[in-house]
OpenMM code with the backbone's topology and positions (N, CA, C; nanometers):
from openmm import Vec3, app, unit

residues = "UNK UNK UNK UNK UNK UNK UNK UNK UNK UNK UNK UNK UNK UNK UNK UNK UNK UNK UNK UNK UNK UNK UNK UNK UNK UNK UNK UNK UNK UNK UNK UNK UNK UNK UNK UNK UNK UNK UNK UNK UNK UNK UNK UNK UNK UNK UNK UNK UNK UNK UNK UNK UNK UNK UNK UNK UNK UNK UNK UNK UNK UNK UNK UNK UNK UNK UNK UNK UNK UNK UNK UNK UNK UNK UNK UNK UNK UNK UNK UNK UNK UNK UNK UNK UNK UNK UNK UNK UNK UNK UNK UNK UNK UNK UNK UNK UNK UNK UNK UNK UNK UNK UNK UNK UNK UNK UNK UNK UNK UNK UNK UNK UNK UNK UNK UNK UNK UNK UNK UNK UNK UNK UNK UNK UNK UNK UNK UNK UNK UNK UNK UNK".split()
positions = [
    Vec3(12.5565, -8.6007, 4.9028),
    Vec3(12.4683, -8.4899, 4.8426),
    Vec3(12.3223, -8.4973, 4.9001),
    Vec3(12.2571, -8.6128, 4.9013),
    Vec3(12.1339, -8.6532, 4.9248),
    Vec3(12.1188, -8.6101, 5.0808),
    Vec3(12.2020, -8.6524, 5.1531),
    Vec3(12.1989, -8.6188, 5.3144),
    Vec3(12.2053, -8.4564, 5.3196),
    Vec3(12.2927, -8.4016, 5.2506),
    Vec3(12.2962, -8.2587, 5.2561),
    Vec3(12.1589, -8.1787, 5.2255),
    Vec3(12.1030, -8.2278, 5.1187),
    Vec3(11.9599, -8.1692, 5.0850),
    Vec3(11.8611, -8.1994, 5.1882),
    Vec3(11.8658, -8.3156, 5.2543),
    Vec3(11.7841, -8.3430, 5.3584),
    Vec3(11.7973, -8.2429, 5.4841),
    Vec3(11.9328, -8.2217, 5.5168),
    Vec3(11.9714, -8.1539, 5.6198),
    Vec3(11.9210, -8.0102, 5.6071),
    Vec3(11.9422, -7.9554, 5.4661),
    Vec3(11.8964, -7.8090, 5.4329),
    Vec3(11.7396, -7.8200, 5.4468),
    Vec3(11.6753, -7.9119, 5.3886),
    Vec3(11.5411, -7.9146, 5.4031),
    Vec3(11.4734, -7.9038, 5.5463),
    Vec3(11.5400, -7.9949, 5.6390),
    Vec3(11.5028, -7.9867, 5.7686),
    Vec3(11.5214, -7.8502, 5.8334),
    Vec3(11.6398, -7.7903, 5.8079),
    Vec3(11.6770, -7.6592, 5.8621),
    Vec3(11.5674, -7.5474, 5.8182),
    Vec3(11.5201, -7.5579, 5.6916),
    Vec3(11.4254, -7.4546, 5.6405),
    Vec3(11.3010, -7.4940, 5.7090),
    Vec3(11.2509, -7.6092, 5.7243),
    Vec3(11.1281, -7.6370, 5.7991),
    Vec3(11.1371, -7.5976, 5.9479),
    Vec3(11.2565, -7.6174, 6.0135),
    Vec3(11.2737, -7.5751, 6.1453),
    Vec3(11.2594, -7.4154, 6.1658),
    Vec3(11.3270, -7.3562, 6.0624),
    Vec3(11.3151, -7.1925, 6.0589),
    Vec3(11.1706, -7.1535, 6.0450),
    Vec3(11.0956, -7.2287, 5.9513),
    Vec3(10.9545, -7.1668, 5.9316),
    Vec3(10.8773, -7.2098, 6.0599),
    Vec3(10.8910, -7.3145, 6.1214),
    Vec3(10.8418, -7.3486, 6.2511),
    Vec3(10.8619, -7.2521, 6.3535),
    Vec3(10.9954, -7.2048, 6.3661),
    Vec3(11.0329, -7.1228, 6.4663),
    Vec3(10.9680, -6.9779, 6.4313),
    Vec3(10.9594, -6.9339, 6.3121),
    Vec3(10.9027, -6.8125, 6.2781),
    Vec3(10.7520, -6.8280, 6.3075),
    Vec3(10.6798, -6.9177, 6.2880),
    Vec3(10.5506, -6.9511, 6.3174),
    Vec3(10.5161, -6.9282, 6.4590),
    Vec3(10.6101, -7.0016, 6.5454),
    Vec3(10.6054, -7.0008, 6.6859),
    Vec3(10.6153, -6.8473, 6.7450),
    Vec3(10.7102, -6.7807, 6.6980),
    Vec3(10.7490, -6.6450, 6.7397),
    Vec3(10.6420, -6.5564, 6.7034),
    Vec3(10.5787, -6.5791, 6.6071),
    Vec3(10.4505, -6.4921, 6.5616),
    Vec3(10.3437, -6.5066, 6.6592),
    Vec3(10.3343, -6.6178, 6.7279),
    Vec3(10.2268, -6.6467, 6.8082),
    Vec3(10.2512, -6.5968, 6.9565),
    Vec3(10.3730, -6.5577, 6.9819),
    Vec3(10.4066, -6.4897, 7.1223),
    Vec3(10.3445, -6.3568, 7.1319),
    Vec3(10.2606, -6.3259, 7.2308),
    Vec3(10.2161, -6.1997, 7.2618),
    Vec3(10.2671, -6.1538, 7.3844),
    Vec3(10.2659, -6.0074, 7.3880),
    Vec3(10.3140, -5.9590, 7.5268),
    Vec3(10.2246, -5.9882, 7.6339),
    Vec3(10.2871, -6.0152, 7.7416),
    Vec3(10.1989, -6.0499, 7.8611),
    Vec3(10.1608, -5.9139, 7.9240),
    Vec3(10.0295, -5.9123, 7.9323),
    Vec3(9.9685, -5.7879, 8.0076),
    Vec3(9.8524, -5.8269, 8.0996),
    Vec3(9.8196, -5.7523, 8.1857),
    Vec3(9.7170, -5.7827, 8.2803),
    Vec3(9.5861, -5.7887, 8.2139),
    Vec3(9.5129, -5.8813, 8.2519),
    Vec3(9.3776, -5.8990, 8.1795),
    Vec3(9.2930, -5.7865, 8.2274),
    Vec3(9.1728, -5.7854, 8.1678),
    Vec3(9.0775, -5.6774, 8.2199),
    Vec3(9.0294, -5.7228, 8.3695),
    Vec3(8.9734, -5.6353, 8.4347),
    Vec3(8.9325, -5.6561, 8.5724),
    Vec3(8.7921, -5.7357, 8.5536),
    Vec3(8.7897, -5.8407, 8.6344),
    Vec3(8.6845, -5.9379, 8.6262),
    Vec3(8.5668, -5.8618, 8.7205),
    Vec3(8.4429, -5.8496, 8.6729),
    Vec3(8.3475, -5.7648, 8.7403),
    Vec3(8.3024, -5.8330, 8.8720),
    Vec3(8.3044, -5.9645, 8.8841),
    Vec3(8.2674, -6.0518, 9.0057),
    Vec3(8.3550, -6.1594, 9.0242),
    Vec3(8.3901, -6.1625, 9.1555),
    Vec3(8.4715, -6.2915, 9.1923),
    Vec3(8.3824, -6.3721, 9.2863),
    Vec3(8.3684, -6.5005, 9.2287),
    Vec3(8.2714, -6.5907, 9.2954),
    Vec3(8.3623, -6.7072, 9.3598),
    Vec3(8.3085, -6.7510, 9.4783),
    Vec3(8.3644, -6.8677, 9.5380),
    Vec3(8.3051, -6.8991, 9.6604),
    Vec3(8.3383, -7.0149, 9.7220),
    Vec3(8.2882, -7.0432, 9.8537),
    Vec3(8.3638, -6.9909, 9.9804),
    Vec3(8.4896, -6.9426, 9.9512),
    Vec3(8.5633, -6.8868, 10.0615),
    Vec3(8.6795, -6.8100, 9.9929),
    Vec3(8.7291, -6.7010, 10.0711),
    Vec3(8.8421, -6.6326, 10.0292),
    Vec3(8.9492, -6.6284, 10.1392),
    Vec3(9.0596, -6.6567, 10.1159),
    Vec3(9.1760, -6.6599, 10.2222),
    Vec3(9.2718, -6.5662, 10.1763),
    Vec3(9.3286, -6.4930, 10.2705),
    Vec3(9.4466, -6.4066, 10.2294),
    Vec3(9.5501, -6.4604, 10.3190),
    Vec3(9.6665, -6.4965, 10.2620),
    Vec3(9.7969, -6.5457, 10.3260),
    Vec3(9.9050, -6.4452, 10.3339),
    Vec3(9.9951, -6.4627, 10.4341),
    Vec3(10.1120, -6.3786, 10.4428),
    Vec3(10.2202, -6.4478, 10.3744),
    Vec3(10.3523, -6.3940, 10.3639),
    Vec3(10.4666, -6.4514, 10.3061),
    Vec3(10.4990, -6.5873, 10.3497),
    Vec3(10.4576, -6.6327, 10.4726),
    Vec3(10.4905, -6.7608, 10.5335),
    Vec3(10.3770, -6.8654, 10.4886),
    Vec3(10.2785, -6.8094, 10.4262),
    Vec3(10.1520, -6.9052, 10.3987),
    Vec3(10.0665, -6.9287, 10.5080),
    Vec3(10.0670, -6.8289, 10.6044),
    Vec3(9.9761, -6.8344, 10.7055),
    Vec3(9.8489, -6.7530, 10.6746),
    Vec3(9.7359, -6.8135, 10.7076),
    Vec3(9.6090, -6.7483, 10.6643),
    Vec3(9.5924, -6.6346, 10.7692),
    Vec3(9.5719, -6.5159, 10.7200),
    Vec3(9.5673, -6.3746, 10.7968),
    Vec3(9.4307, -6.3177, 10.7886),
    Vec3(9.3738, -6.3433, 10.6802),
    Vec3(9.2246, -6.3066, 10.6674),
    Vec3(9.1446, -6.3928, 10.5881),
    Vec3(9.0152, -6.4130, 10.6239),
    Vec3(8.9353, -6.5192, 10.5637),
    Vec3(8.8029, -6.4780, 10.5509),
    Vec3(8.7261, -6.4975, 10.4463),
    Vec3(8.5715, -6.4732, 10.4357),
    Vec3(8.5241, -6.6034, 10.3962),
    Vec3(8.4279, -6.6447, 10.4656),
    Vec3(8.3629, -6.7852, 10.4394),
    Vec3(8.2187, -6.7882, 10.4776),
    Vec3(8.1533, -6.8872, 10.4309),
    Vec3(8.0152, -6.9102, 10.4777),
    Vec3(8.0185, -7.0449, 10.5614),
    Vec3(7.9758, -7.0105, 10.6853),
    Vec3(7.9810, -7.1257, 10.7827),
    Vec3(7.8443, -7.1838, 10.7816),
    Vec3(7.8156, -7.3220, 10.7540),
    Vec3(7.6904, -7.3849, 10.7455),
    Vec3(7.6193, -7.3772, 10.8911),
    Vec3(7.4933, -7.4176, 10.8869),
    Vec3(7.4263, -7.4090, 11.0254),
    Vec3(7.4911, -7.5420, 11.0932),
    Vec3(7.4868, -7.5128, 11.2259),
    Vec3(7.5334, -7.6335, 11.2998),
    Vec3(7.4776, -7.6232, 11.4454),
    Vec3(7.4709, -7.7491, 11.5147),
    Vec3(7.4062, -7.7483, 11.6512),
    Vec3(7.5205, -7.7754, 11.7490),
    Vec3(7.5135, -7.6861, 11.8440),
    Vec3(7.6186, -7.6924, 11.9573),
    Vec3(7.5411, -7.6966, 12.0920),
    Vec3(7.5715, -7.7850, 12.1694),
    Vec3(7.5092, -7.7971, 12.3024),
    Vec3(7.3715, -7.7892, 12.2878),
    Vec3(7.3037, -7.8468, 12.1838),
    Vec3(7.1548, -7.8584, 12.1678),
    Vec3(7.1036, -7.7215, 12.0971),
    Vec3(7.1733, -7.6325, 12.0788),
    Vec3(7.1318, -7.5059, 12.0206),
    Vec3(7.1679, -7.4888, 11.8662),
    Vec3(7.0723, -7.4713, 11.7801),
    Vec3(7.0979, -7.4509, 11.6397),
    Vec3(7.1409, -7.3128, 11.5955),
    Vec3(7.2666, -7.3164, 11.5520),
    Vec3(7.3135, -7.1770, 11.5055),
    Vec3(7.2826, -7.1711, 11.3517),
    Vec3(7.2358, -7.0636, 11.3036),
    Vec3(7.2008, -7.0536, 11.1593),
    Vec3(7.3221, -7.0365, 11.0699),
    Vec3(7.2993, -7.0544, 10.9323),
    Vec3(7.4156, -7.0331, 10.8420),
    Vec3(7.4670, -6.8900, 10.8709),
    Vec3(7.6047, -6.8847, 10.8724),
    Vec3(7.6639, -6.7484, 10.9049),
    Vec3(7.7729, -6.7098, 10.8037),
    Vec3(7.7816, -6.5989, 10.7524),
    Vec3(7.8880, -6.5391, 10.6785),
    Vec3(7.9928, -6.4811, 10.7827),
    Vec3(8.1141, -6.5223, 10.7679),
    Vec3(8.2176, -6.4940, 10.8692),
    Vec3(8.3358, -6.4284, 10.8011),
    Vec3(8.3661, -6.3163, 10.8553),
    Vec3(8.4851, -6.2394, 10.8071),
    Vec3(8.5839, -6.2233, 10.9283),
    Vec3(8.7092, -6.2979, 10.9161),
    Vec3(8.8014, -6.3051, 11.0319),
    Vec3(8.9314, -6.2557, 10.9881),
    Vec3(9.0008, -6.1670, 11.0721),
    Vec3(9.1312, -6.1303, 11.0414),
    Vec3(9.2159, -6.1714, 11.1827),
    Vec3(9.3383, -6.2292, 11.1416),
    Vec3(9.3995, -6.2871, 11.2567),
    Vec3(9.5549, -6.2276, 11.2510),
    Vec3(9.6192, -6.2366, 11.3728),
    Vec3(9.7635, -6.1973, 11.3792),
    Vec3(9.8507, -6.3149, 11.3313),
    Vec3(9.9854, -6.2969, 11.3244),
    Vec3(10.0666, -6.3993, 11.2689),
    Vec3(10.0589, -6.5370, 11.3426),
    Vec3(10.0027, -6.5377, 11.4619),
    Vec3(9.9877, -6.6729, 11.5432),
    Vec3(9.8466, -6.7243, 11.5203),
    Vec3(9.7715, -6.6800, 11.4222),
    Vec3(9.6367, -6.7160, 11.3777),
    Vec3(9.5304, -6.6982, 11.5045),
    Vec3(9.5697, -6.6053, 11.5884),
    Vec3(9.4684, -6.5627, 11.6944),
    Vec3(9.3779, -6.4611, 11.6269),
    Vec3(9.2389, -6.4833, 11.6433),
    Vec3(9.1520, -6.3755, 11.5775),
    Vec3(9.1667, -6.2428, 11.6427),
    Vec3(9.1853, -6.1409, 11.5730),
    Vec3(9.1888, -5.9958, 11.6058),
    Vec3(9.0638, -5.9305, 11.5798),
    Vec3(9.0033, -5.9511, 11.4490),
    Vec3(8.8712, -5.8910, 11.4297),
    Vec3(8.7870, -6.0066, 11.3711),
    Vec3(8.6554, -6.0089, 11.4163),
    Vec3(8.5818, -6.1198, 11.3628),
    Vec3(8.4353, -6.0398, 11.3488),
    Vec3(8.3902, -6.0673, 11.2190),
    Vec3(8.2516, -6.0125, 11.1995),
    Vec3(8.1623, -6.1199, 11.1453),
    Vec3(8.0534, -6.1359, 11.2048),
    Vec3(7.9558, -6.2336, 11.1367),
    Vec3(7.8212, -6.1694, 11.1161),
    Vec3(7.7529, -6.2329, 11.0218),
    Vec3(7.6267, -6.1958, 10.9714),
    Vec3(7.5410, -6.3146, 10.9502),
    Vec3(7.4200, -6.3192, 10.9995),
    Vec3(7.3267, -6.4274, 10.9918),
    Vec3(7.1967, -6.3888, 10.9715),
    Vec3(7.1017, -6.4719, 10.9605),
    Vec3(6.9585, -6.4394, 10.9593),
    Vec3(6.9046, -6.3847, 11.0889),
    Vec3(6.9673, -6.4155, 11.2028),
    Vec3(6.9219, -6.3623, 11.3239),
    Vec3(7.0035, -6.2253, 11.3610),
    Vec3(7.0894, -6.1696, 11.2896),
    Vec3(7.1496, -6.0503, 11.3193),
    Vec3(7.3110, -6.0591, 11.2829),
    Vec3(7.3779, -5.9794, 11.3473),
    Vec3(7.5217, -5.9716, 11.3265),
    Vec3(7.5942, -5.9348, 11.4575),
    Vec3(7.7345, -5.9602, 11.4485),
    Vec3(7.8135, -5.9389, 11.5667),
    Vec3(7.9589, -5.9048, 11.5135),
    Vec3(8.0259, -5.8232, 11.5940),
    Vec3(8.1604, -5.7710, 11.5715),
    Vec3(8.2378, -5.7812, 11.7014),
    Vec3(8.3499, -5.8513, 11.6704),
    Vec3(8.4462, -5.8792, 11.8028),
    Vec3(8.5672, -5.8264, 11.7567),
    Vec3(8.6333, -5.7461, 11.8620),
    Vec3(8.7640, -5.6867, 11.8477),
    Vec3(8.8378, -5.7463, 11.9561),
    Vec3(8.9596, -5.8056, 11.9295),
    Vec3(9.0326, -5.8780, 12.0338),
    Vec3(9.1729, -5.8335, 12.0344),
    Vec3(9.2334, -5.8452, 12.1681),
    Vec3(9.3728, -5.7941, 12.1755),
    Vec3(9.4504, -5.9318, 12.2149),
    Vec3(9.5869, -5.9162, 12.2336),
    Vec3(9.6678, -6.0317, 12.2644),
    Vec3(9.6581, -6.0717, 12.4204),
    Vec3(9.5778, -6.0050, 12.4988),
    Vec3(9.5794, -6.0441, 12.6359),
    Vec3(9.4507, -6.0835, 12.6867),
    Vec3(9.3560, -6.1394, 12.5995),
    Vec3(9.2278, -6.1940, 12.6109),
    Vec3(9.1262, -6.0876, 12.6346),
    Vec3(9.1620, -5.9612, 12.6156),
    Vec3(9.0466, -5.8516, 12.6457),
    Vec3(8.9908, -5.8423, 12.4944),
    Vec3(8.8657, -5.8001, 12.5093),
    Vec3(8.7965, -5.7836, 12.3888),
    Vec3(8.6665, -5.6779, 12.3962),
    Vec3(8.6308, -5.6348, 12.2687),
    Vec3(8.5060, -5.5582, 12.2734),
    Vec3(8.4115, -5.6273, 12.1755),
    Vec3(8.2856, -5.6514, 12.2165),
    Vec3(8.1980, -5.7299, 12.1387),
    Vec3(8.0711, -5.6430, 12.1205),
    Vec3(8.0352, -5.6326, 11.9890),
    Vec3(7.9002, -5.5614, 11.9705),
    Vec3(7.8066, -5.6617, 11.9050),
    Vec3(7.6854, -5.6830, 11.9668),
    Vec3(7.5872, -5.7621, 11.8923),
    Vec3(7.4703, -5.7074, 11.8858),
    Vec3(7.4193, -5.7464, 11.7593),
    Vec3(7.2773, -5.6987, 11.7279),
    Vec3(7.2038, -5.8294, 11.6637),
    Vec3(7.1545, -5.9103, 11.7546),
    Vec3(7.1009, -6.0324, 11.7343),
    Vec3(6.9584, -6.0485, 11.7939),
    Vec3(6.8606, -6.1187, 11.7256),
    Vec3(6.7289, -6.1308, 11.7824),
    Vec3(6.7271, -6.2299, 11.8916),
    Vec3(6.8207, -6.3396, 11.9059),
    Vec3(6.8167, -6.4240, 12.0034),
    Vec3(6.8940, -6.3859, 12.1348),
    Vec3(6.9989, -6.3007, 12.1174),
    Vec3(7.0679, -6.2687, 12.2363),
    Vec3(7.0535, -6.1159, 12.2669),
    Vec3(6.9864, -6.0509, 12.1774),
    Vec3(6.9566, -5.9076, 12.1943),
    Vec3(7.0706, -5.8277, 12.1712),
    Vec3(7.0451, -5.6897, 12.1651),
    Vec3(7.1650, -5.5914, 12.1366),
    Vec3(7.2394, -5.5630, 12.2478),
    Vec3(7.3646, -5.5600, 12.2498),
    Vec3(7.4523, -5.5142, 12.3478),
    Vec3(7.5809, -5.4913, 12.3048),
    Vec3(7.6609, -5.4196, 12.3943),
    Vec3(7.7994, -5.3844, 12.3749),
    Vec3(7.8718, -5.4503, 12.5149),
    Vec3(7.9796, -5.5317, 12.4938),
    Vec3(8.0535, -5.6041, 12.6076),
    Vec3(8.1858, -5.5730, 12.5985),
    Vec3(8.2470, -5.5163, 12.6888),
    Vec3(8.3871, -5.4914, 12.7050),
    Vec3(8.4365, -5.5725, 12.8055),
    Vec3(8.5567, -5.6565, 12.7684),
    Vec3(8.6169, -5.7376, 12.8735),
    Vec3(8.7734, -5.7052, 12.8785),
    Vec3(8.8191, -5.6775, 13.0106),
    Vec3(8.9706, -5.6451, 13.0039),
    Vec3(9.0534, -5.7703, 13.0206),
    Vec3(9.1722, -5.7521, 13.0228),
    Vec3(9.2661, -5.8710, 13.0412),
    Vec3(9.2529, -5.9593, 13.1587),
    Vec3(9.1889, -5.8992, 13.2685),
    Vec3(9.1737, -5.9701, 13.3831),
    Vec3(9.0398, -6.0370, 13.3847),
    Vec3(8.9615, -6.0370, 13.2923),
    Vec3(8.8463, -6.0933, 13.2801),
    Vec3(8.7201, -6.0164, 13.3346),
    Vec3(8.7500, -5.8971, 13.3760),
    Vec3(8.6432, -5.8078, 13.4378),
    Vec3(8.5561, -5.7494, 13.3145),
    Vec3(8.4308, -5.7592, 13.3112),
    Vec3(8.3567, -5.7196, 13.1827),
    Vec3(8.2398, -5.6199, 13.2378),
    Vec3(8.2091, -5.5522, 13.1233),
    Vec3(8.1124, -5.4487, 13.1488),
    Vec3(8.0041, -5.4789, 13.0167),
    Vec3(7.8830, -5.4676, 13.0410),
    Vec3(7.7979, -5.4894, 12.9354),
    Vec3(7.6944, -5.3674, 12.9382),
    Vec3(7.6760, -5.3221, 12.8166),
    Vec3(7.5781, -5.2152, 12.7928),
    Vec3(7.4697, -5.2610, 12.7011),
    Vec3(7.3397, -5.2510, 12.7589),
    Vec3(7.2271, -5.2979, 12.7054),
    Vec3(7.1257, -5.1824, 12.6888),
    Vec3(7.0504, -5.1653, 12.5892),
    Vec3(6.9380, -5.0537, 12.5750),
    Vec3(6.8256, -5.0760, 12.6775),
] * unit.nanometer
topology = app.Topology()
chain = topology.addChain("A")
for resn in residues:
    res = topology.addResidue(resn, chain)
    for name in ("N", "CA", "C"):
        topology.addAtom(name, app.Element.getBySymbol(name[0]), res)
């Protein structure tokens, strides 16, 4: 008889605990839109996990003795991770590159150190440059 009372008591406690937990469940809804998304970089990946677009801040670096300033880079790539669109912005200006799969490209530069120009390169490597 004593074991039966303990079992009934535990059952009642379990039911009360279950009711309490069920009362805590809320519907899953989308949260409000966050007004600002902050981070050091943003990557967009495809279904296979390959990075297809990214926005990042590339720190200053020295290449071949030349110091390149800190640059904000927006790059979109094809499924093979080759850049198709590349946009950069730095303290010395900005540049936009549009690339195809055959090494052809269109490059627009507005930079204080290289000047302003538009360069078009075809798949054979022939290029034309337009400067003001």
